[in-house]
C-alpha positions in Angstrom: -215.4 200.1 -154.2 -212.5 200.3 -153.0 -210.5 197.6 -151.7 -213.6 194.8 -152.3 -213.4 192.4 -155.4 -215.4 192.1 -158.1 -215.5 190.9 -161.7 -217.2 191.4 -164.6 -219.8 188.8 -166.3 -218.7 187.5 -168.6 -221.7 189.4 -171.2 -221.1 193.0 -170.5 -217.1 192.5 -171.5 -215.4 194.5 -174.3 -212.3 193.2 -176.4 -210.5 195.0 -173.9 -211.9 195.2 -171.1 -210.4 193.3 -167.9 -211.1 190.2 -166.7 -212.0 191.4 -163.2 -210.9 194.0 -160.9 -208.7 194.3 -157.5 -209.1 196.9 -155.8 -208.0 199.7 -158.6 -206.9 197.8 -160.2 -208.0 195.9 -163.4 -206.5 193.1 -164.6 -207.2 191.9 -167.5 -205.2 189.1 -169.9 -201.2 190.8 -169.8 -201.5 191.0 -166.5 -202.0 187.7 -165.4 -199.2 186.2 -168.0 -197.2 189.1 -166.7 -197.8 187.4 -163.3 -197.8 184.2 -164.1 -194.0 184.6 -165.8 -192.8 185.9 -163.0 -194.5 183.6 -160.2 -192.5 180.8 -162.1 -188.8 182.5 -162.7 -189.1 182.4 -159.0 -190.2 179.4 -158.5 -187.7 178.4 -160.3 -184.7 180.4 -159.0 -186.0 179.4 -155.8 -185.3 175.6 -156.9 -182.5 173.8 -156.1 -180.1 172.3 -159.1 -178.8 169.3 -157.6 -177.7 167.4 -160.6 -176.9 163.7 -160.2 -173.3 162.4 -160.7 -173.3 158.7 -162.5 -171.0 156.6 -162.0 -169.7 152.7 -163.5 -168.5 150.4 -161.7 -167.3 146.7 -163.4 -166.5 144.2 -160.2 -165.4 140.4 -160.1 -166.8 139.1 -157.2 -166.5 135.0 -155.7 -170.2 134.3 -156.0 -172.2 135.9 -154.3 -176.5 136.7 -154.0 -177.2 140.1 -155.8 -178.7 140.8 -152.6 -175.9 140.9 -150.5 -174.1 143.0 -152.8 -176.9 145.7 -152.5 -176.0 145.5 -149.0 -172.8 146.6 -149.6 -173.6 149.4 -151.5 -175.7 150.7 -149.8 -173.7 150.3 -146.0 -171.9 153.4 -146.7 -174.7 155.6 -147.1 -176.7 154.9 -144.4 -174.8 157.2 -142.1 -175.9 160.1 -143.4 -174.3 160.9 -146.5 -175.4 161.8 -149.3 -177.3 159.5 -151.4 -178.1 156.2 -154.0 -180.5 157.2 -155.7 -180.0 155.1 -158.2 -178.0 151.7 -158.7 -179.0 148.8 -161.7 -177.1 145.9 -163.1 -176.4 146.8 -166.9 -173.6 144.2 -168.1 -173.4 140.3 -166.8 -170.1 138.7 -167.9 -168.5 135.4 -168.1 -165.7 134.0 -169.8 -162.3 133.0 -170.0 -160.6 136.5 -169.8 -161.9 137.0 -166.6 -161.3 133.4 -165.3 -163.1 130.0 -165.5 -166.2 129.6 -162.6 -166.7 133.7 -161.8 -169.0 136.1 -163.4 -168.2 140.2 -164.5 -171.4 142.3 -163.1 -171.8 145.9 -164.4 -173.3 148.8 -162.5 -174.5 152.4 -162.7 -175.0 154.1 -159.7 -176.8 157.5 -159.5 -175.3 160.0 -156.4 -178.0 163.2 -155.3 -178.3 164.5 -152.3 -180.2 167.5 -151.1 -177.5 169.8 -152.0 -175.1 170.1 -155.7 -172.5 167.0 -154.4 -168.4 167.6 -156.1 -167.1 165.4 -158.3 -164.7 164.6 -154.8 -167.5 163.9 -152.6 -168.8 161.7 -155.8 -165.0 159.5 -155.8 -164.9 159.1 -151.7 -168.3 157.5 -151.9 -167.4 155.2 -154.9 -163.8 154.4 -153.0 -165.5 153.4 -149.8 -167.8 150.9 -151.5 -165.0 149.7 -153.1 -163.1 149.3 -150.3 -165.8 147.7 -148.8 -167.1 145.5 -151.5 -163.1 143.9 -151.6 -163.3 144.1 -147.5 -167.2 141.5 -146.7 -167.1 139.9 -150.6 -163.3 139.1 -152.1 -164.3 141.4 -155.0 -162.1 143.2 -157.0 -162.5 145.9 -159.6 -162.5 145.3 -163.3 -160.1 147.3 -165.5 
């Protein structure tokens, strides 16, 4: 039966018998476990490690709609640059410290591209977003 696939029936199998034969080789539990471990290590090694970069940005815009802020946030990333994977508004502050009739919006941004980004690349994107917010919405960074 060399070169053919055959398996032993469960009823005739003893505790030390292989699960099946593959050509001349007996495939047992240890061989299956070793093969699964080797495959998982190879798959893990080939998978790219792209950790997201998380930043927070607090700004004081003039009265604008959230859609306008979203458009400005995503604008620099539409030119084939790294992707903005997450944008969430996590704080809205109104108080005397920022002036009457104004509000401070704090956003959490998550960048992740198809390769590992450096901190300098993320900072360049953040600066581009800040300049665009200042230009289009008159927003200022809250310190």
